[in-house]
PyMOL CGO cylinders between C-alpha atoms (Angstrom):
from pymol import cmd
from pymol.cgo import CYLINDER

trace = [
    CYLINDER, 96.50, 125.97, 95.34, 98.10, 126.23, 98.77, 0.3, 1, 1, 1, 1, 1, 1,
    CYLINDER, 98.10, 126.23, 98.77, 94.30, 126.15, 100.80, 0.3, 1, 1, 1, 1, 1, 1,
    CYLINDER, 94.30, 126.15, 100.80, 93.36, 123.85, 98.39, 0.3, 1, 1, 1, 1, 1, 1,
    CYLINDER, 93.36, 123.85, 98.39, 95.96, 121.33, 99.33, 0.3, 1, 1, 1, 1, 1, 1,
    CYLINDER, 95.96, 121.33, 99.33, 95.18, 121.66, 103.07, 0.3, 1, 1, 1, 1, 1, 1,
    CYLINDER, 95.18, 121.66, 103.07, 91.61, 121.01, 102.41, 0.3, 1, 1, 1, 1, 1, 1,
    CYLINDER, 91.61, 121.01, 102.41, 92.73, 118.51, 100.84, 0.3, 1, 1, 1, 1, 1, 1,
    CYLINDER, 92.73, 118.51, 100.84, 94.64, 117.10, 103.68, 0.3, 1, 1, 1, 1, 1, 1,
    CYLINDER, 94.64, 117.10, 103.68, 91.97, 118.04, 106.38, 0.3, 1, 1, 1, 1, 1, 1,
    CYLINDER, 91.97, 118.04, 106.38, 89.06, 116.18, 104.20, 0.3, 1, 1, 1, 1, 1, 1,
    CYLINDER, 89.06, 116.18, 104.20, 91.41, 113.30, 103.91, 0.3, 1, 1, 1, 1, 1, 1,
    CYLINDER, 91.41, 113.30, 103.91, 91.97, 112.93, 107.73, 0.3, 1, 1, 1, 1, 1, 1,
    CYLINDER, 91.97, 112.93, 107.73, 89.20, 111.26, 109.30, 0.3, 1, 1, 1, 1, 1, 1,
    CYLINDER, 89.20, 111.26, 109.30, 90.01, 108.56, 106.57, 0.3, 1, 1, 1, 1, 1, 1,
    CYLINDER, 90.01, 108.56, 106.57, 93.41, 109.04, 108.11, 0.3, 1, 1, 1, 1, 1, 1,
    CYLINDER, 93.41, 109.04, 108.11, 92.57, 108.11, 111.66, 0.3, 1, 1, 1, 1, 1, 1,
    CYLINDER, 92.57, 108.11, 111.66, 90.88, 104.44, 111.75, 0.3, 1, 1, 1, 1, 1, 1,
    CYLINDER, 90.88, 104.44, 111.75, 90.85, 103.22, 115.05, 0.3, 1, 1, 1, 1, 1, 1,
    CYLINDER, 90.85, 103.22, 115.05, 94.09, 100.27, 115.69, 0.3, 1, 1, 1, 1, 1, 1,
    CYLINDER, 94.09, 100.27, 115.69, 91.02, 98.24, 116.27, 0.3, 1, 1, 1, 1, 1, 1,
    CYLINDER, 91.02, 98.24, 116.27, 89.74, 98.80, 113.26, 0.3, 1, 1, 1, 1, 1, 1,
    CYLINDER, 89.74, 98.80, 113.26, 92.63, 97.96, 111.15, 0.3, 1, 1, 1, 1, 1, 1,
    CYLINDER, 92.63, 97.96, 111.15, 96.00, 96.35, 111.28, 0.3, 1, 1, 1, 1, 1, 1,
    CYLINDER, 96.00, 96.35, 111.28, 97.98, 98.17, 108.53, 0.3, 1, 1, 1, 1, 1, 1,
    CYLINDER, 97.98, 98.17, 108.53, 97.28, 101.68, 106.83, 0.3, 1, 1, 1, 1, 1, 1,
    CYLINDER, 97.28, 101.68, 106.83, 95.10, 101.24, 103.29, 0.3, 1, 1, 1, 1, 1, 1,
    CYLINDER, 95.10, 101.24, 103.29, 97.24, 101.73, 100.30, 0.3, 1, 1, 1, 1, 1, 1,
    CYLINDER, 97.24, 101.73, 100.30, 95.43, 105.03, 99.52, 0.3, 1, 1, 1, 1, 1, 1,
    CYLINDER, 95.43, 105.03, 99.52, 96.30, 106.32, 102.76, 0.3, 1, 1, 1, 1, 1, 1,
    CYLINDER, 96.30, 106.32, 102.76, 99.29, 104.84, 102.23, 0.3, 1, 1, 1, 1, 1, 1,
    CYLINDER, 99.29, 104.84, 102.23, 99.68, 107.48, 99.45, 0.3, 1, 1, 1, 1, 1, 1,
    CYLINDER, 99.68, 107.48, 99.45, 98.09, 110.85, 100.85, 0.3, 1, 1, 1, 1, 1, 1,
    CYLINDER, 98.09, 110.85, 100.85, 100.85, 110.36, 103.62, 0.3, 1, 1, 1, 1, 1, 1,
    CYLINDER, 100.85, 110.36, 103.62, 103.00, 110.60, 101.39, 0.3, 1, 1, 1, 1, 1, 1,
    CYLINDER, 103.00, 110.60, 101.39, 102.43, 113.32, 98.98, 0.3, 1, 1, 1, 1, 1, 1,
    CYLINDER, 102.43, 113.32, 98.98, 101.67, 115.60, 101.87, 0.3, 1, 1, 1, 1, 1, 1,
    CYLINDER, 101.67, 115.60, 101.87, 104.68, 114.76, 102.93, 0.3, 1, 1, 1, 1, 1, 1,
    CYLINDER, 104.68, 114.76, 102.93, 105.83, 115.89, 99.84, 0.3, 1, 1, 1, 1, 1, 1,
    CYLINDER, 105.83, 115.89, 99.84, 103.93, 118.73, 99.05, 0.3, 1, 1, 1, 1, 1, 1,
    CYLINDER, 103.93, 118.73, 99.05, 104.41, 120.55, 101.80, 0.3, 1, 1, 1, 1, 1, 1,
    CYLINDER, 104.41, 120.55, 101.80, 108.16, 119.47, 102.71, 0.3, 1, 1, 1, 1, 1, 1,
    CYLINDER, 108.16, 119.47, 102.71, 108.25, 117.89, 105.73, 0.3, 1, 1, 1, 1, 1, 1,
    CYLINDER, 108.25, 117.89, 105.73, 109.18, 114.08, 105.67, 0.3, 1, 1, 1, 1, 1, 1,
    CYLINDER, 109.18, 114.08, 105.67, 108.88, 113.11, 108.71, 0.3, 1, 1, 1, 1, 1, 1,
    CYLINDER, 108.88, 113.11, 108.71, 105.59, 110.88, 108.63, 0.3, 1, 1, 1, 1, 1, 1,
    CYLINDER, 105.59, 110.88, 108.63, 107.15, 109.30, 105.51, 0.3, 1, 1, 1, 1, 1, 1,
    CYLINDER, 107.15, 109.30, 105.51, 110.04, 108.48, 107.87, 0.3, 1, 1, 1, 1, 1, 1,
    CYLINDER, 110.04, 108.48, 107.87, 107.85, 106.68, 110.10, 0.3, 1, 1, 1, 1, 1, 1,
    CYLINDER, 107.85, 106.68, 110.10, 106.47, 104.42, 107.40, 0.3, 1, 1, 1, 1, 1, 1,
    CYLINDER, 106.47, 104.42, 107.40, 109.85, 103.17, 106.21, 0.3, 1, 1, 1, 1, 1, 1,
    CYLINDER, 109.85, 103.17, 106.21, 111.13, 99.82, 106.53, 0.3, 1, 1, 1, 1, 1, 1,
    CYLINDER, 111.13, 99.82, 106.53, 113.91, 98.82, 109.20, 0.3, 1, 1, 1, 1, 1, 1,
    CYLINDER, 113.91, 98.82, 109.20, 116.43, 98.86, 106.08, 0.3, 1, 1, 1, 1, 1, 1,
    CYLINDER, 116.43, 98.86, 106.08, 115.47, 101.73, 103.86, 0.3, 1, 1, 1, 1, 1, 1,
    CYLINDER, 115.47, 101.73, 103.86, 115.40, 103.80, 107.24, 0.3, 1, 1, 1, 1, 1, 1,
    CYLINDER, 115.40, 103.80, 107.24, 118.96, 102.29, 107.51, 0.3, 1, 1, 1, 1, 1, 1,
    CYLINDER, 118.96, 102.29, 107.51, 119.85, 103.70, 104.11, 0.3, 1, 1, 1, 1, 1, 1,
    CYLINDER, 119.85, 103.70, 104.11, 118.24, 106.89, 104.23, 0.3, 1, 1, 1, 1, 1, 1,
    CYLINDER, 118.24, 106.89, 104.23, 119.69, 107.07, 107.78, 0.3, 1, 1, 1, 1, 1, 1,
    CYLINDER, 119.69, 107.07, 107.78, 123.40, 107.19, 106.32, 0.3, 1, 1, 1, 1, 1, 1,
    CYLINDER, 123.40, 107.19, 106.32, 122.40, 110.19, 103.38, 0.3, 1, 1, 1, 1, 1, 1,
    CYLINDER, 122.40, 110.19, 103.38, 122.67, 113.13, 103.13, 0.3, 1, 1, 1, 1, 1, 1,
    CYLINDER, 122.67, 113.13, 103.13, 118.91, 114.40, 103.66, 0.3, 1, 1, 1, 1, 1, 1,
    CYLINDER, 118.91, 114.40, 103.66, 119.46, 117.21, 100.68, 0.3, 1, 1, 1, 1, 1, 1,
    CYLINDER, 119.46, 117.21, 100.68, 120.60, 114.06, 98.37, 0.3, 1, 1, 1, 1, 1, 1,
    CYLINDER, 120.60, 114.06, 98.37, 117.71, 111.75, 99.42, 0.3, 1, 1, 1, 1, 1, 1,
    CYLINDER, 117.71, 111.75, 99.42, 115.59, 111.49, 95.52, 0.3, 1, 1, 1, 1, 1, 1,
    CYLINDER, 115.59, 111.49, 95.52, 111.78, 110.96, 97.17, 0.3, 1, 1, 1, 1, 1, 1,
    CYLINDER, 111.78, 110.96, 97.17, 110.12, 111.67, 93.70, 0.3, 1, 1, 1, 1, 1, 1,
    CYLINDER, 110.12, 111.67, 93.70, 110.96, 110.86, 89.72, 0.3, 1, 1, 1, 1, 1, 1,
    CYLINDER, 110.96, 110.86, 89.72, 111.62, 114.81, 88.75, 0.3, 1, 1, 1, 1, 1, 1,
    CYLINDER, 111.62, 114.81, 88.75, 113.34, 116.88, 91.51, 0.3, 1, 1, 1, 1, 1, 1,
    CYLINDER, 113.34, 116.88, 91.51, 111.24, 120.29, 90.49, 0.3, 1, 1, 1, 1, 1, 1,
    CYLINDER, 111.24, 120.29, 90.49, 108.64, 121.03, 93.25, 0.3, 1, 1, 1, 1, 1, 1,
    CYLINDER, 108.64, 121.03, 93.25, 105.15, 119.67, 91.19, 0.3, 1, 1, 1, 1, 1, 1,
    CYLINDER, 105.15, 119.67, 91.19, 101.83, 121.44, 92.44, 0.3, 1, 1, 1, 1, 1, 1,
    CYLINDER, 101.83, 121.44, 92.44, 99.32, 118.30, 93.15, 0.3, 1, 1, 1, 1, 1, 1,
    CYLINDER, 99.32, 118.30, 93.15, 100.86, 115.04, 94.26, 0.3, 1, 1, 1, 1, 1, 1,
    CYLINDER, 100.86, 115.04, 94.26, 97.92, 112.06, 94.44, 0.3, 1, 1, 1, 1, 1, 1,
    CYLINDER, 97.92, 112.06, 94.44, 97.71, 108.68, 94.82, 0.3, 1, 1, 1, 1, 1, 1,
    CYLINDER, 97.71, 108.68, 94.82, 96.19, 106.70, 91.52, 0.3, 1, 1, 1, 1, 1, 1,
    CYLINDER, 96.19, 106.70, 91.52, 95.77, 103.20, 91.37, 0.3, 1, 1, 1, 1, 1, 1,
    CYLINDER, 95.77, 103.20, 91.37, 97.73, 100.17, 92.53, 0.3, 1, 1, 1, 1, 1, 1,
    CYLINDER, 97.73, 100.17, 92.53, 99.80, 97.31, 91.54, 0.3, 1, 1, 1, 1, 1, 1,
    CYLINDER, 99.80, 97.31, 91.54, 102.26, 94.98, 91.88, 0.3, 1, 1, 1, 1, 1, 1,
    CYLINDER, 102.26, 94.98, 91.88, 101.90, 91.89, 94.19, 0.3, 1, 1, 1, 1, 1, 1,
    CYLINDER, 101.90, 91.89, 94.19, 100.39, 90.92, 97.76, 0.3, 1, 1, 1, 1, 1, 1,
    CYLINDER, 100.39, 90.92, 97.76, 103.72, 91.30, 98.87, 0.3, 1, 1, 1, 1, 1, 1,
    CYLINDER, 103.72, 91.30, 98.87, 105.20, 93.89, 97.72, 0.3, 1, 1, 1, 1, 1, 1,
    CYLINDER, 105.20, 93.89, 97.72, 101.82, 96.08, 96.80, 0.3, 1, 1, 1, 1, 1, 1,
    CYLINDER, 101.82, 96.08, 96.80, 102.94, 99.13, 94.63, 0.3, 1, 1, 1, 1, 1, 1,
    CYLINDER, 102.94, 99.13, 94.63, 101.14, 102.47, 94.86, 0.3, 1, 1, 1, 1, 1, 1,
    CYLINDER, 101.14, 102.47, 94.86, 101.05, 104.86, 91.75, 0.3, 1, 1, 1, 1, 1, 1,
    CYLINDER, 101.05, 104.86, 91.75, 101.50, 108.43, 92.22, 0.3, 1, 1, 1, 1, 1, 1,
    CYLINDER, 101.50, 108.43, 92.22, 100.95, 110.76, 89.87, 0.3, 1, 1, 1, 1, 1, 1,
    CYLINDER, 100.95, 110.76, 89.87, 102.85, 114.07, 89.99, 0.3, 1, 1, 1, 1, 1, 1,
    CYLINDER, 102.85, 114.07, 89.99, 101.39, 117.28, 87.96, 0.3, 1, 1, 1, 1, 1, 1,
    CYLINDER, 101.39, 117.28, 87.96, 103.08, 120.61, 87.36, 0.3, 1, 1, 1, 1, 1, 1,
    CYLINDER, 103.08, 120.61, 87.36, 101.38, 124.40, 87.52, 0.3, 1, 1, 1, 1, 1, 1,
    CYLINDER, 101.38, 124.40, 87.52, 103.28, 124.81, 84.38, 0.3, 1, 1, 1, 1, 1, 1,
    CYLINDER, 103.28, 124.81, 84.38, 101.86, 123.89, 80.84, 0.3, 1, 1, 1, 1, 1, 1,
    CYLINDER, 101.86, 123.89, 80.84, 105.92, 123.31, 79.64, 0.3, 1, 1, 1, 1, 1, 1,
    CYLINDER, 105.92, 123.31, 79.64, 106.24, 120.47, 82.41, 0.3, 1, 1, 1, 1, 1, 1,
    CYLINDER, 106.24, 120.47, 82.41, 105.69, 117.47, 81.94, 0.3, 1, 1, 1, 1, 1, 1,
    CYLINDER, 105.69, 117.47, 81.94, 103.81, 115.32, 84.37, 0.3, 1, 1, 1, 1, 1, 1,
    CYLINDER, 103.81, 115.32, 84.37, 104.85, 112.10, 85.28, 0.3, 1, 1, 1, 1, 1, 1,
    CYLINDER, 104.85, 112.10, 85.28, 104.54, 108.86, 88.08, 0.3, 1, 1, 1, 1, 1, 1,
    CYLINDER, 104.54, 108.86, 88.08, 106.40, 107.52, 90.25, 0.3, 1, 1, 1, 1, 1, 1,
    CYLINDER, 106.40, 107.52, 90.25, 105.31, 103.49, 92.56, 0.3, 1, 1, 1, 1, 1, 1,
    CYLINDER, 105.31, 103.49, 92.56, 105.81, 103.33, 96.43, 0.3, 1, 1, 1, 1, 1, 1,
    CYLINDER, 105.81, 103.33, 96.43, 107.52, 99.52, 96.55, 0.3, 1, 1, 1, 1, 1, 1,
    CYLINDER, 107.52, 99.52, 96.55, 105.37, 98.70, 99.67, 0.3, 1, 1, 1, 1, 1, 1,
    CYLINDER, 105.37, 98.70, 99.67, 106.45, 95.46, 102.18, 0.3, 1, 1, 1, 1, 1, 1,
    CYLINDER, 106.45, 95.46, 102.18, 104.22, 93.67, 105.43, 0.3, 1, 1, 1, 1, 1, 1,
    CYLINDER, 104.22, 93.67, 105.43, 106.55, 94.53, 108.13, 0.3, 1, 1, 1, 1, 1, 1,
    CYLINDER, 106.55, 94.53, 108.13, 104.56, 92.62, 111.67, 0.3, 1, 1, 1, 1, 1, 1,
    CYLINDER, 104.56, 92.62, 111.67, 101.58, 92.94, 110.08, 0.3, 1, 1, 1, 1, 1, 1,
    CYLINDER, 101.58, 92.94, 110.08, 101.66, 96.69, 108.87, 0.3, 1, 1, 1, 1, 1, 1,
    CYLINDER, 101.66, 96.69, 108.87, 102.81, 98.75, 105.46, 0.3, 1, 1, 1, 1, 1, 1,
    CYLINDER, 102.81, 98.75, 105.46, 106.15, 100.05, 105.24, 0.3, 1, 1, 1, 1, 1, 1,
    CYLINDER, 106.15, 100.05, 105.24, 107.63, 101.75, 102.65, 0.3, 1, 1, 1, 1, 1, 1,
    CYLINDER, 107.63, 101.75, 102.65, 110.54, 100.08, 100.98, 0.3, 1, 1, 1, 1, 1, 1,
    CYLINDER, 110.54, 100.08, 100.98, 111.17, 101.51, 97.97, 0.3, 1, 1, 1, 1, 1, 1,
    CYLINDER, 111.17, 101.51, 97.97, 109.92, 103.79, 95.19, 0.3, 1, 1, 1, 1, 1, 1,
    CYLINDER, 109.92, 103.79, 95.19, 110.51, 103.40, 91.72, 0.3, 1, 1, 1, 1, 1, 1,
    CYLINDER, 110.51, 103.40, 91.72, 111.33, 106.67, 89.18, 0.3, 1, 1, 1, 1, 1, 1,
    CYLINDER, 111.33, 106.67, 89.18, 109.91, 106.36, 85.12, 0.3, 1, 1, 1, 1, 1, 1,
    CYLINDER, 109.91, 106.36, 85.12, 113.86, 106.69, 84.42, 0.3, 1, 1, 1, 1, 1, 1,
    CYLINDER, 113.86, 106.69, 84.42, 113.98, 103.12, 85.60, 0.3, 1, 1, 1, 1, 1, 1,
    CYLINDER, 113.98, 103.12, 85.60, 115.88, 103.51, 88.68, 0.3, 1, 1, 1, 1, 1, 1,
    CYLINDER, 115.88, 103.51, 88.68, 114.66, 103.69, 92.00, 0.3, 1, 1, 1, 1, 1, 1,
    CYLINDER, 114.66, 103.69, 92.00, 115.39, 105.64, 95.46, 0.3, 1, 1, 1, 1, 1, 1,
    CYLINDER, 115.39, 105.64, 95.46, 117.55, 102.39, 96.69, 0.3, 1, 1, 1, 1, 1, 1,
    CYLINDER, 117.55, 102.39, 96.69, 119.48, 102.54, 93.76, 0.3, 1, 1, 1, 1, 1, 1,
    CYLINDER, 119.48, 102.54, 93.76, 120.20, 106.67, 94.66, 0.3, 1, 1, 1, 1, 1, 1,
    CYLINDER, 120.20, 106.67, 94.66, 121.46, 105.95, 97.75, 0.3, 1, 1, 1, 1, 1, 1,
    CYLINDER, 121.46, 105.95, 97.75, 123.47, 102.91, 97.14, 0.3, 1, 1, 1, 1, 1, 1,
]
cmd.load_cgo(trace, "trace")
């Protein structure tokens, strides 16, 4: 499965490498793919680079081990963007997480984004239990 995730990441790479002259911002699909690749690899550095300034401050003040990046604490073997919702001002990217273990329930989260200087940035994550990343950082 690790090899499959890496191949998926490599397959998505050309879509992520849009020249700045061709796009002002990442698309929601690209944004979701970056987030999922970060979650699966355990390296959140790419996501830290695309946070809003306010969320960057909140995350920076928190213990990194205590930042709740997804709705359930277990490692999910699969993460993928599967849809979009929200508004033009606050687009939401719906992520689906799936486990290998048949006894664990799959789940989804919503990345709440906003445009900052014309670029899509992560402002919050809404979890299925009606809490959010910002709630957990308060």
